[in-house]
C-alpha positions as CSV (number, residue, x, y, z in Angstrom):
1,M,8.2,80.9,-17.8
2,Y,5.9,78.0,-18.4
3,T,5.7,75.3,-21.0
4,Q,3.4,72.4,-21.7
5,C,4.3,69.0,-23.1
6,P,2.3,68.2,-26.2
7,H,2.2,64.5,-25.6
8,C,0.7,64.4,-22.1
9,E,-0.2,68.0,-21.4
10,A,2.0,68.2,-18.3
11,I,3.1,71.7,-17.3
12,F,6.5,72.8,-16.2
13,R,8.1,76.0,-15.0
14,V,11.5,76.6,-16.8
15,S,13.9,79.4,-17.3
16,M,15.1,81.0,-20.3
17,K,18.7,79.8,-19.5
18,E,17.5,76.3,-19.5
19,I,15.7,76.7,-22.8
20,T,18.6,78.3,-24.4
21,T,21.0,75.8,-23.1
22,A,18.9,72.9,-24.5
23,H,18.3,74.7,-27.7
24,G,14.7,74.7,-26.9
25,Q,14.5,70.9,-26.5
26,L,13.2,69.5,-23.3
27,R,12.4,65.9,-22.1
28,C,9.1,65.4,-20.3
29,G,9.4,64.2,-16.8
30,E,5.8,62.7,-17.2
31,C,5.9,60.7,-20.3
32,G,9.6,60.7,-21.3
33,H,9.1,62.3,-24.7
34,T,11.4,65.1,-26.1
35,F,9.5,68.3,-27.3
36,N,10.1,71.7,-28.4
37,A,9.4,74.0,-25.4
38,M,9.3,77.1,-27.5
39,N,6.1,76.0,-29.1
40,S,4.3,76.3,-25.9
41,L,6.3,78.9,-24.0
42,S,4.3,81.3,-22.0
43,S,4.7,83.6,-19.1
44,T,1.4,82.6,-17.6
45,L,-0.2,79.1,-17.2
46,P,-2.1,77.9,-20.1
47,G,-5.8,79.1,-19.9
48,E,-7.3,75.6,-19.3
49,L,-5.3,75.1,-16.2
50,E,-6.0,78.6,-15.0
51,Q,-9.7,77.9,-14.7
52,T,-9.2,75.1,-12.2
53,T,-5.9,75.9,-10.4
54,T,-3.8,79.0,-9.3
55,P,-0.2,79.5,-10.4
56,E,1.1,78.6,-7.1
57,E,-0.8,75.2,-7.0
58,A,0.4,74.3,-10.6
59,I,4.0,75.2,-9.8
60,A,3.9,73.2,-6.5
61,N,2.4,70.1,-8.4
62,K,4.8,70.1,-11.3
63,T,8.6,69.5,-11.5
64,S,10.9,68.6,-14.3
65,S,11.3,65.1,-13.0
66,A,8.0,64.1,-11.6
67,P,4.5,63.8,-13.3
68,I,1.3,65.4,-12.2
69,P,-0.7,62.8,-10.3
70,S,-3.8,61.7,-12.2
71,E,-6.8,60.3,-10.3
72,S,-8.4,58.9,-13.5
73,S,-5.2,57.1,-14.8
74,P,-5.2,53.4,-13.8
75,T,-1.6,53.0,-14.7
76,H,-0.5,55.3,-11.8
77,P,-1.2,53.6,-8.5
78,Q,-1.6,55.8,-5.3
79,A,1.3,56.1,-3.2
80,N,1.5,55.4,0.5
81,V,-1.5,53.1,0.4
82,P,-1.2,50.7,3.5
83,T,-1.6,47.0,2.7
84,K,-3.0,44.5,5.0
85,A,-1.0,41.2,5.2
86,Y,-3.2,38.1,4.7
87,T,-2.7,35.4,7.5
88,H,-4.2,32.0,7.0
89,K,-6.0,30.9,10.0
90,P,-6.7,27.2,10.3
91,Q,-10.2,26.1,10.5
92,S,-11.3,24.8,13.9
93,T,-13.1,21.5,13.9
94,T,-16.4,20.9,15.8
95,P,-16.9,18.2,18.3
96,T,-19.1,16.4,15.9
97,Q,-16.3,16.3,13.2
98,D,-13.7,15.0,15.8
99,R,-16.1,12.2,16.8
100,A,-16.6,11.3,13.2
101,R,-12.9,11.2,12.5
102,K,-12.1,9.1,15.5
103,Y,-15.0,6.7,14.5
104,M,-13.5,6.3,11.0
105,L,-10.1,5.7,12.5
106,W,-11.2,3.1,14.9
107,S,-13.5,1.5,12.1
108,G,-10.4,1.2,9.9
109,I,-8.3,-0.3,12.6
110,G,-11.0,-2.8,13.4
111,L,-11.4,-3.9,9.8
112,V,-7.7,-4.4,9.3
113,T,-7.5,-6.5,12.5
114,L,-10.6,-8.5,11.4
115,L,-9.0,-9.2,8.1
116,L,-5.8,-10.3,9.6
117,L,-7.3,-12.6,12.1
118,Q,-9.3,-14.2,9.2
119,T,-6.1,-14.7,7.2
120,L,-4.3,-16.3,10.1
121,Y,-7.3,-18.7,10.8
122,V,-7.5,-19.7,7.2
123,S,-3.6,-20.3,7.1
124,R,-3.6,-22.1,10.4
125,D,-2.6,-25.4,9.0
126,W,0.2,-23.9,7.1
127,L,1.4,-21.9,10.0
128,A,1.3,-24.9,12.3
129,H,3.6,-26.9,10.0
130,Q,6.3,-24.2,10.0
131,P,9.1,-24.6,12.6
132,A,9.1,-20.8,13.5
133,T,5.3,-20.5,14.0
134,A,4.2,-24.1,14.9
135,G,4.3,-23.5,18.7
136,I,2.2,-20.3,18.8
137,T,-0.2,-21.4,16.3
138,R,-0.9,-24.8,18.1
139,S,-1.2,-22.9,21.5
140,A,-3.6,-20.3,20.0
141,C,-5.8,-23.1,18.4
142,Q,-5.9,-24.9,21.6
143,F,-7.0,-21.8,23.4
144,L,-9.5,-20.8,20.8
145,G,-10.8,-24.4,20.0
146,C,-10.0,-24.5,16.4
147,S,-8.6,-27.7,14.8
148,I,-5.4,-28.2,12.9
149,T,-5.2,-30.6,10.2
150,P,-1.9,-32.6,10.7
151,K,0.7,-32.6,8.0
152,R,0.7,-35.7,5.8
153,D,3.8,-37.1,4.1
154,P,3.5,-40.9,3.2
155,T,7.0,-40.9,1.8
156,Q,8.4,-40.6,5.4
157,I,6.9,-44.0,6.3
158,E,9.2,-46.9,5.8
159,I,8.9,-50.7,6.1
160,I,11.3,-52.1,8.4
161,S,10.3,-55.9,8.0
162,H,7.6,-57.8,6.3
163,N,6.4,-61.3,5.7
164,V,3.6,-63.3,3.9
165,Y,2.8,-66.8,4.8
166,A,-0.2,-69.2,4.4
167,H,-2.9,-69.0,7.1
168,P,-2.4,-72.0,9.3
169,N,-6.3,-72.7,10.0
170,E,-7.9,-71.3,6.8
171,P,-6.9,-72.8,3.5
172,G,-6.8,-70.3,0.5
173,S,-5.9,-67.4,2.9
174,L,-2.6,-65.6,3.6
175,I,-1.2,-63.7,6.4
176,I,0.7,-60.5,5.9
177,T,2.8,-58.9,8.6
178,A,5.0,-55.9,8.5
179,T,6.5,-53.3,10.7
180,M,6.5,-49.7,9.6
181,R,7.9,-46.6,11.2
182,N,7.3,-42.8,10.9
183,K,10.6,-41.2,10.0
184,A,9.2,-37.7,10.2
185,S,9.9,-35.3,13.0
186,Y,6.3,-34.5,13.3
187,G,3.0,-36.6,13.8
188,Q,1.1,-37.3,10.8
189,P,-2.2,-39.1,10.0
190,L,-2.0,-42.9,9.8
191,P,-1.8,-43.9,6.1
192,L,-3.9,-46.1,3.9
193,V,-1.9,-49.2,3.5
194,E,-2.1,-50.8,0.0
195,V,-0.8,-54.3,-0.7
196,S,-0.4,-55.5,-4.1
197,F,0.6,-58.8,-5.6
198,L,2.6,-59.0,-8.9
199,D,3.2,-61.8,-11.4
200,K,6.5,-62.5,-13.0
201,D,6.0,-59.6,-15.5
202,T,5.3,-57.1,-12.7
203,N,1.6,-56.9,-13.6
204,T,-0.7,-56.4,-10.7
205,I,-2.9,-59.4,-10.3
206,A,-4.3,-58.7,-6.9
207,L,-4.7,-55.6,-4.6
208,R,-6.0,-54.7,-1.3
209,R,-6.1,-51.5,0.8
210,F,-6.4,-51.3,4.5
211,R,-7.8,-48.4,6.6
212,P,-6.1,-47.4,9.9
213,E,-8.9,-48.9,12.0
214,E,-8.3,-52.2,10.3
215,Y,-4.7,-52.6,11.1
216,T,-4.2,-50.7,14.3
217,P,-4.5,-52.4,17.7
218,K,-7.9,-51.7,19.3
219,N,-6.2,-50.8,22.5
220,R,-4.1,-48.1,20.9
221,A,-4.7,-44.6,22.4
222,D,-4.3,-42.5,19.3
223,K,-6.2,-44.2,16.4
224,K,-5.5,-41.3,13.8
225,L,-2.1,-40.0,14.3
226,F,1.3,-41.7,13.5
227,L,3.7,-40.2,16.0
228,P,7.4,-39.3,15.2
229,N,9.7,-42.2,15.2
230,E,6.9,-44.5,16.3
231,T,7.1,-48.0,15.2
232,L,3.8,-49.9,14.4
233,Y,3.1,-53.5,13.8
234,F,0.9,-54.5,10.9
235,R,-0.8,-58.0,10.6
236,M,-3.8,-58.7,8.3
237,K,-5.4,-61.8,6.5
238,I,-6.2,-61.7,2.8
239,K,-7.3,-64.0,0.2
240,D,-4.5,-66.0,-1.6
241,P,-4.2,-64.4,-5.2
242,G,-3.2,-67.8,-6.6
243,K,0.1,-69.4,-8.1
244,D,0.6,-66.5,-10.6
245,A,1.6,-64.0,-7.7
246,V,5.3,-64.3,-7.2
247,T,5.9,-61.1,-5.3
248,F,4.2,-58.4,-3.4
249,Q,4.8,-54.7,-2.3
250,F,3.6,-52.1,0.1
251,N,2.4,-48.6,-0.7
252,F,1.3,-45.8,1.7
253,L,-1.5,-43.4,0.7
């Protein structure tokens, strides 16, 4: 006996025993719906299917648990269709691309190196005054021919002794003598020496400044740098500021 599901028109071969046991109610193996098999029970295949298939083909293609394959249905994919695994293959570079990458790499390294050298050159004075980098910085500048501005700290210069007295041969003139020493552990430029005369109210009534070339001996080898712990004798002539000047003082600039 044959019956047909009214929902999906799937055809099944059944026995009267199965229909009787199920009271005529069967579940479609194609769509899963329950239907009354007695309404479409027939001893032959439905007329529509007989026009295209034989009973043997219909019986072979239908079971109570498997649907009839439909080529037009997009919801039932074909079985046993081999799939091809996709493998990503890295793209190979051309010699031109390799050369371009190497050029960009070396150009970047060159620019970074140039920037670093410029930074070191601009900061050479500061580096030359640091204990950790002073030696290598001075050696590098000596090799490259660049100059280093000496560190200046006038507060590290002290007066050891001083004196002021009238000039023995020139009336109205005074002789100023002083001995100064560089207490710093490094050489620094010779200072500008300022001598000022004060009245009893500490007001400045006379002032004179002496450049290094004015107070250093002419036979001195280094006329610009005051060496560490060096003692330098100072002797200069100035005009007498008058009786109102009761004291004087030294400043280093």
